[in-house]
C-alpha positions as CSV (number, residue, x, y, z in Angstrom):
1,X,61.2,60.5,44.3
2,X,58.4,60.3,41.8
3,X,60.5,62.2,39.3
4,X,63.3,59.6,39.6
5,X,60.9,56.7,39.0
6,X,59.6,58.3,35.8
7,X,63.1,58.9,34.6
8,X,64.1,55.3,35.3
9,X,61.1,54.0,33.4
10,X,61.9,56.2,30.4
11,X,65.5,55.1,30.4
12,X,64.5,51.4,30.5
13,X,62.2,51.9,27.6
14,X,64.9,53.5,25.5
15,X,67.4,50.7,26.3
16,X,64.8,48.0,25.3
17,X,64.0,49.9,22.1
18,X,67.6,50.2,21.1
19,X,68.2,46.5,21.9
20,X,65.5,45.6,19.4
21,X,65.8,48.2,16.7
22,X,69.5,48.8,16.8
23,X,70.8,45.3,17.5
24,X,73.5,45.3,14.7
25,X,74.9,48.7,15.8
26,X,75.1,47.5,19.5
27,X,76.8,44.3,18.4
28,X,79.4,46.2,16.4
29,X,80.0,48.6,19.3
30,X,80.5,45.9,22.0
31,X,81.9,43.0,19.9
32,X,82.7,44.0,16.4
33,X,84.8,41.1,15.3
34,X,82.3,38.4,16.5
35,X,79.4,40.2,15.0
36,X,81.2,40.6,11.7
37,X,82.1,36.9,11.8
38,X,78.4,36.0,12.4
39,X,77.3,38.4,9.7
40,X,79.8,36.9,7.3
41,X,78.4,33.5,7.8
42,X,74.8,34.5,6.9
43,X,73.9,34.3,3.2
44,X,72.9,37.5,1.4
45,X,69.3,37.9,0.5
46,X,70.0,37.8,-3.2
47,X,72.0,34.6,-2.9
48,X,69.2,32.9,-0.9
49,X,66.5,33.8,-3.4
50,X,68.6,32.7,-6.3
51,X,69.1,29.1,-5.0
52,X,67.8,26.7,-7.8
53,X,66.7,23.9,-5.5
54,X,63.0,24.2,-4.2
55,X,61.7,22.7,-1.0
56,X,60.3,19.1,-1.4
57,X,56.4,18.9,-1.8
58,X,54.6,17.7,1.2
59,X,51.7,15.2,0.5
60,X,48.9,14.3,2.9
61,X,49.1,10.7,4.1
62,X,45.9,8.7,3.8
63,X,44.9,5.1,4.5
64,X,43.4,3.4,1.4
65,X,41.4,0.1,1.3
66,X,41.0,-1.9,-1.9
67,X,37.4,-3.1,-2.0
68,X,35.9,-5.6,-4.5
69,X,32.3,-5.5,-5.7
70,X,30.1,-8.4,-4.8
71,X,26.6,-9.6,-5.9
72,X,24.4,-8.9,-2.9
73,X,20.8,-10.0,-2.4
74,X,19.0,-6.7,-2.2
75,X,15.8,-6.2,-0.4
76,X,13.1,-3.5,-0.1
77,X,12.7,-2.7,3.6
78,X,9.4,-1.1,4.7
79,X,7.6,-0.3,7.9
80,X,4.0,-1.2,8.1
81,X,1.2,-2.8,10.1
82,X,-0.9,-5.9,10.1
83,X,-4.5,-5.9,8.8
84,X,-7.3,-8.4,9.1
85,X,-8.1,-10.3,5.9
86,X,-11.8,-9.4,6.4
87,X,-13.7,-7.2,8.8
88,X,-17.4,-6.4,8.4
89,X,-20.1,-4.8,10.5
90,X,-23.1,-7.2,10.3
91,X,-26.3,-5.1,10.4
92,X,-30.0,-5.8,10.5
93,X,-32.1,-5.7,7.3
94,X,-35.5,-5.5,9.0
95,X,-37.1,-4.1,12.1
96,X,-37.7,-6.4,15.1
97,X,-36.9,-7.1,18.7
98,X,-33.9,-9.3,19.5
99,X,-34.9,-12.6,21.1
100,X,-31.5,-14.3,21.4
101,X,-28.9,-14.1,24.2
102,X,-25.9,-12.0,23.2
103,X,-22.6,-13.5,22.2
104,X,-19.6,-11.8,23.8
105,X,-16.7,-10.3,22.0
106,X,-13.8,-12.6,21.3
107,X,-16.2,-15.6,20.6
108,X,-15.3,-17.6,17.5
109,X,-18.1,-18.0,15.0
110,X,-18.3,-20.1,11.9
111,X,-19.9,-19.1,8.6
112,X,-23.7,-19.3,8.9
113,X,-23.8,-19.3,12.7
114,X,-26.7,-17.3,14.1
115,X,-25.6,-14.1,15.9
116,X,-28.9,-12.2,16.4
117,X,-32.3,-13.8,16.3
118,X,-35.3,-11.4,15.9
119,X,-39.0,-11.8,16.9
120,X,-41.0,-12.9,13.8
121,X,-44.2,-11.1,14.8
122,X,-46.9,-11.5,12.2
123,X,-44.4,-12.4,9.4
124,X,-45.5,-16.1,9.5
125,X,-49.1,-15.1,9.0
126,X,-48.1,-12.9,6.1
127,X,-46.3,-15.8,4.5
128,X,-49.3,-18.0,4.8
129,X,-51.6,-15.4,3.3
130,X,-49.2,-14.9,0.4
131,X,-49.1,-18.7,-0.2
132,X,-52.9,-18.8,-0.2
133,X,-53.1,-16.1,-2.8
134,X,-50.6,-18.0,-4.9
135,X,-52.8,-21.1,-4.7
136,X,-55.8,-19.1,-5.7
137,X,-54.0,-17.5,-8.6
138,X,-52.8,-20.9,-9.7
139,X,-56.4,-22.3,-9.6
140,X,-57.6,-19.6,-11.9
141,X,-55.1,-20.5,-14.6
142,X,-56.9,-23.7,-15.9
143,X,-60.2,-21.8,-16.0
144,X,-58.7,-19.0,-18.1
145,X,-57.0,-21.5,-20.4
146,X,-60.4,-23.3,-20.9
147,X,-62.1,-20.0,-21.8
148,X,-59.5,-19.4,-24.4
149,X,-60.1,-22.8,-25.9
150,X,-63.8,-22.3,-25.9
151,X,-63.5,-18.9,-27.5
152,X,-61.3,-20.3,-30.3
153,X,-63.8,-23.1,-30.9
154,X,-66.7,-20.6,-31.2
155,X,-64.5,-18.5,-33.6
156,X,-63.9,-21.6,-35.7
157,X,-67.7,-22.4,-35.8
158,X,-68.5,-18.8,-36.7
159,X,-65.9,-18.8,-39.5
160,X,-67.5,-22.0,-40.9
161,X,-71.0,-20.6,-40.9
162,X,-69.7,-17.4,-42.4
163,X,-68.1,-19.3,-45.2
164,X,-71.2,-21.4,-46.0
165,X,-73.5,-18.3,-45.9
166,X,-71.2,-16.4,-48.2
167,X,-71.2,-19.2,-50.8
168,X,-75.0,-19.7,-50.6
169,X,-75.5,-16.0,-51.0
170,X,-73.4,-15.9,-54.2
171,X,-75.6,-18.8,-55.7
172,X,-78.8,-17.1,-54.6
173,X,-79.7,-19.7,-52.0
174,X,-79.2,-17.5,-48.9
175,X,-80.4,-14.0,-48.1
176,X,-78.2,-11.1,-47.4
177,X,-79.5,-11.1,-43.9
178,X,-78.1,-14.5,-43.2
179,X,-74.8,-13.5,-44.6
180,X,-74.6,-10.4,-42.4
181,X,-75.6,-12.4,-39.4
182,X,-72.7,-14.9,-40.1
183,X,-70.3,-12.0,-40.4
184,X,-71.4,-10.6,-37.0
185,X,-71.1,-14.0,-35.3
186,X,-67.6,-14.3,-36.6
187,X,-66.7,-10.8,-35.2
188,X,-68.2,-11.7,-31.9
189,X,-66.2,-14.9,-31.7
190,X,-63.0,-13.0,-32.4
191,X,-63.7,-10.6,-29.6
192,X,-64.4,-13.6,-27.3
193,X,-61.0,-15.0,-28.2
194,X,-59.3,-11.7,-27.4
195,X,-61.2,-11.4,-24.1
196,X,-60.3,-15.0,-23.1
197,X,-56.6,-14.4,-24.0
198,X,-56.5,-11.3,-21.8
199,X,-58.1,-13.3,-19.0
200,X,-55.3,-16.0,-19.4
201,X,-52.6,-13.3,-19.2
202,X,-54.2,-11.8,-16.1
203,X,-54.3,-15.2,-14.5
204,X,-50.6,-15.8,-15.2
205,X,-49.8,-12.3,-13.9
206,X,-51.7,-13.1,-10.8
207,X,-49.6,-16.2,-10.3
208,X,-46.4,-14.2,-10.8
209,X,-47.5,-11.5,-8.3
210,X,-48.5,-14.1,-5.7
211,X,-45.2,-15.9,-6.2
212,X,-43.3,-12.6,-5.6
213,X,-45.4,-12.0,-2.5
214,X,-44.4,-15.5,-1.2
215,X,-40.7,-14.8,-1.9
216,X,-40.9,-11.5,-0.1
217,X,-42.5,-13.0,2.9
218,X,-40.0,-15.8,3.0
219,X,-37.1,-13.4,2.7
220,X,-38.5,-11.3,5.5
221,X,-38.5,-14.4,7.7
222,X,-35.0,-15.2,6.7
223,X,-33.9,-11.8,7.8
224,X,-35.0,-12.6,11.3
225,X,-31.8,-14.6,11.8
226,X,-28.6,-12.6,11.3
227,X,-25.8,-15.0,10.5
228,X,-22.0,-14.7,10.4
229,X,-21.0,-14.1,6.8
230,X,-17.6,-16.0,7.3
231,X,-15.6,-17.7,10.0
232,X,-13.9,-15.4,12.4
233,X,-13.9,-13.7,15.8
234,X,-16.5,-11.3,17.2
235,X,-14.9,-7.9,17.7
236,X,-17.9,-6.6,19.6
237,X,-20.8,-8.1,21.6
238,X,-23.9,-9.0,19.6
239,X,-27.1,-7.0,20.1
240,X,-28.5,-7.3,23.6
241,X,-31.6,-9.4,24.3
242,X,-34.8,-7.3,24.0
243,X,-33.2,-4.4,22.0
244,X,-35.0,-3.1,19.0
245,X,-33.1,-3.3,15.8
246,X,-34.0,-1.0,12.9
247,X,-32.8,-1.6,9.3
248,X,-29.1,-0.7,9.3
249,X,-28.7,-1.2,13.1
250,X,-25.5,-3.1,14.2
251,X,-25.7,-6.7,15.3
252,X,-22.0,-7.4,15.7
253,X,-18.6,-6.9,14.1
254,X,-16.8,-10.0,12.7
255,X,-13.1,-10.1,11.9
256,X,-11.1,-12.7,10.1
257,X,-7.4,-13.1,11.1
258,X,-6.4,-16.2,9.2
259,X,-4.7,-15.5,6.9
260,X,-3.6,-12.0,7.9
261,X,-2.3,-9.2,5.7
262,X,0.9,-7.1,6.2
263,X,0.4,-3.7,4.8
264,X,3.4,-1.5,3.7
265,X,3.9,1.5,1.4
266,X,6.7,1.3,-1.1
267,X,8.5,4.5,-2.1
268,X,8.4,5.6,-5.7
269,X,12.1,4.9,-6.1
270,X,11.8,1.3,-5.0
271,X,8.5,0.3,-6.6
272,X,10.0,-1.3,-9.7
273,X,12.0,-3.7,-7.4
274,X,8.8,-5.2,-5.9
275,X,7.1,-8.0,-7.8
276,X,3.9,-9.9,-7.2
277,X,4.6,-13.3,-5.7
278,X,8.0,-12.2,-4.3
279,X,9.0,-13.7,-1.0
280,X,8.7,-11.5,2.0
281,X,9.6,-11.7,5.7
282,X,8.5,-9.5,8.6
283,X,9.4,-8.9,12.2
284,X,6.7,-8.0,14.7
285,X,7.5,-5.0,16.9
286,X,5.9,-6.8,19.9
287,X,8.1,-9.8,20.8
288,X,10.3,-9.8,17.6
289,X,8.5,-12.8,16.1
290,X,9.4,-13.4,12.4
291,X,6.7,-14.4,9.9
292,X,7.0,-15.2,6.2
293,X,4.7,-14.8,3.2
294,X,4.3,-13.6,-0.4
295,X,3.4,-10.3,-2.0
296,X,-0.3,-10.6,-3.1
297,X,-1.0,-7.1,-4.2
298,X,0.9,-4.0,-5.4
299,X,-1.0,-0.9,-6.0
300,X,-1.0,0.6,-9.5
301,X,-1.9,4.1,-8.2
302,X,0.3,6.1,-5.8
303,X,-1.1,7.8,-2.7
304,X,-1.7,11.4,-3.6
305,X,-0.1,12.7,-0.3
306,X,2.9,10.4,0.2
307,X,3.6,9.3,-3.4
308,X,4.0,5.7,-2.2
309,X,2.4,2.5,-3.4
310,X,0.4,0.1,-1.2
311,X,1.8,-3.4,-1.0
312,X,0.1,-6.4,0.7
313,X,1.7,-9.6,2.0
314,X,-0.4,-12.6,3.0
315,X,0.8,-14.5,6.0
316,X,-0.7,-17.6,7.7
317,X,-2.0,-17.0,11.1
318,X,-3.6,-20.3,12.2
319,X,-3.2,-19.8,15.9
320,X,-4.6,-16.2,15.6
321,X,-1.7,-14.9,17.6
322,X,-1.1,-12.0,15.2
323,X,-3.5,-9.2,15.9
324,X,-4.9,-6.5,13.6
325,X,-3.0,-3.3,13.7
326,X,0.4,-4.5,15.0
327,X,3.5,-2.7,13.8
328,X,5.9,-4.7,11.6
329,X,9.2,-4.3,9.8
330,X,8.8,-5.8,6.3
331,X,11.6,-7.1,4.1
332,X,10.6,-7.9,0.4
333,X,13.2,-9.9,-1.6
334,X,14.4,-8.4,-4.8
335,X,17.0,-9.1,-7.5
336,X,20.7,-9.0,-6.5
337,X,22.8,-6.0,-7.3
338,X,26.6,-5.3,-7.4
339,X,27.7,-3.5,-4.2
340,X,30.8,-2.8,-2.1
341,X,31.2,-3.1,1.7
342,X,33.0,-0.1,3.2
343,X,33.3,1.4,6.6
344,X,30.6,3.9,7.4
345,X,33.2,6.4,8.4
346,X,34.5,6.5,4.8
347,X,31.4,8.3,3.6
348,X,31.8,12.0,3.0
349,X,30.2,14.9,1.2
350,X,31.5,16.9,-1.8
351,X,31.0,20.7,-2.2
352,X,27.6,20.1,-3.8
353,X,26.4,18.1,-0.8
354,X,26.5,14.7,-2.7
355,X,27.1,11.6,-0.5
356,X,30.0,9.5,-1.7
357,X,33.6,8.4,-1.1
358,X,37.0,9.6,-2.2
359,X,39.2,7.3,-4.3
360,X,42.8,7.2,-5.4
361,X,44.0,6.2,-8.8
362,X,47.3,4.6,-9.9
363,X,49.1,8.1,-9.7
364,X,47.7,8.6,-6.2
365,X,45.4,11.4,-7.4
366,X,42.2,11.8,-5.4
367,X,38.7,11.6,-7.1
368,X,35.2,11.8,-5.7
369,X,32.6,9.0,-6.5
370,X,29.0,9.4,-5.5
371,X,27.4,6.3,-4.0
372,X,24.0,5.0,-2.9
373,X,23.4,3.3,0.4
374,X,21.9,-0.2,-0.1
375,X,22.1,-1.7,3.4
376,X,23.6,-0.9,6.8
377,X,25.2,-3.7,8.7
378,X,27.4,-4.2,11.8
379,X,30.5,-4.7,9.7
380,X,30.0,-1.7,7.5
381,X,27.7,-0.2,4.9
382,X,26.9,-1.7,1.5
383,X,27.0,0.9,-1.2
384,X,26.4,1.0,-5.0
385,X,27.8,3.1,-7.7
386,X,31.5,2.2,-7.5
387,X,33.6,0.4,-10.1
388,X,34.3,-3.3,-9.9
389,X,37.5,-2.7,-7.9
390,X,37.8,0.6,-6.0
391,X,40.6,2.1,-3.9
392,X,38.7,3.9,-1.2
393,X,40.3,6.3,1.3
394,X,39.1,5.2,4.7
395,X,41.2,7.5,6.8
396,X,42.1,11.1,5.9
397,X,39.4,11.6,3.3
398,X,38.2,14.8,5.0
399,X,41.6,16.5,4.5
400,X,41.9,16.1,0.8
401,X,39.8,17.1,-2.3
402,X,39.5,15.8,-5.8
403,X,42.6,16.4,-7.9
404,X,45.0,16.4,-5.0
405,X,48.0,14.0,-5.0
406,X,48.4,12.1,-1.7
407,X,50.7,9.6,-0.1
408,X,48.6,6.5,0.3
409,X,49.1,3.7,2.7
410,X,47.3,0.5,1.6
411,X,45.2,-1.7,3.8
412,X,44.1,-5.1,2.3
413,X,40.7,-6.2,3.4
414,X,39.0,-9.5,2.3
415,X,35.3,-9.2,2.1
């Protein structure tokens, strides 16, 4: 039985092979006239290849939108944060114990308000001593001036006597001893003038020294009251009652929030579009509140790490609702540029990886045009770099390349 099964399989295989490989011979054997008729109707290979008419060219169908350039108000968009207009750590300049009750953080202080009051100790007595020394030095000044006048008078008298003795000596009416004595008296009078002048200078120096000592003592007393340098809010508690403050010890931190600054960093490619005084708007990340101000500072030096330039916008904050360090999205107004609104799906890449769109010309030939993205909106994306009027492929751009002729279908869109 197994032998007959194998024989049947071989026979079936031979029949199938002959039906495929020897189909014309079988057709001639079993139906010669019909096969010949069918073969007669088929064109010869040489005749088919010699047909002059070629198959019509098939073009890719694409959807094209005609877009017109428009003047669009451009803006530089940054992400940044708020920063206090002023923030300073107020520290002690002397050593003393705090004698005032502490002010709690969040308290509003005005410029000149006392925040920490220190124990004066013996500073008052030191001031009185310095003032007494000043009075003493001032009292010595008239005496020194009188001595100078007295010495000058004696010098004048000695010079007169010397002159008289010299003339009498020449005429033989005075001895040489008298002349020498007159010369010695004159020299002594000159020395007395020099001594009196030095005493006057010392008296004046004593007055200046005493005055400086008084000023030092008064300044030391002024340092006992640590005042707010400007109006603002306390960011920390002031020093606790009874604590000892050394020079440089912190009394409190004061922060000024009105006006407040918005800090952003402008990329190198956008820095030329930002001008001082330009209008700016910002949206706070917390709550979405919008605020408005002007650019007050643009750095002339780039950050070494990020190659960006610091920009500051000053914004009013009279209610102090904007805090230091909040995240904001900043929009800085810039000069308008020519741009086109196209669907975001129309953007594509060429073989070099450049972002752009594919256009068609009057002969329906495809060309690639690189573009720059200016702004993304809900209705499309604004791009730059296209001619005034551009025929942009919005559907099918991924199936064609530059130089290919297409079958465009036009879609008119009014911007």
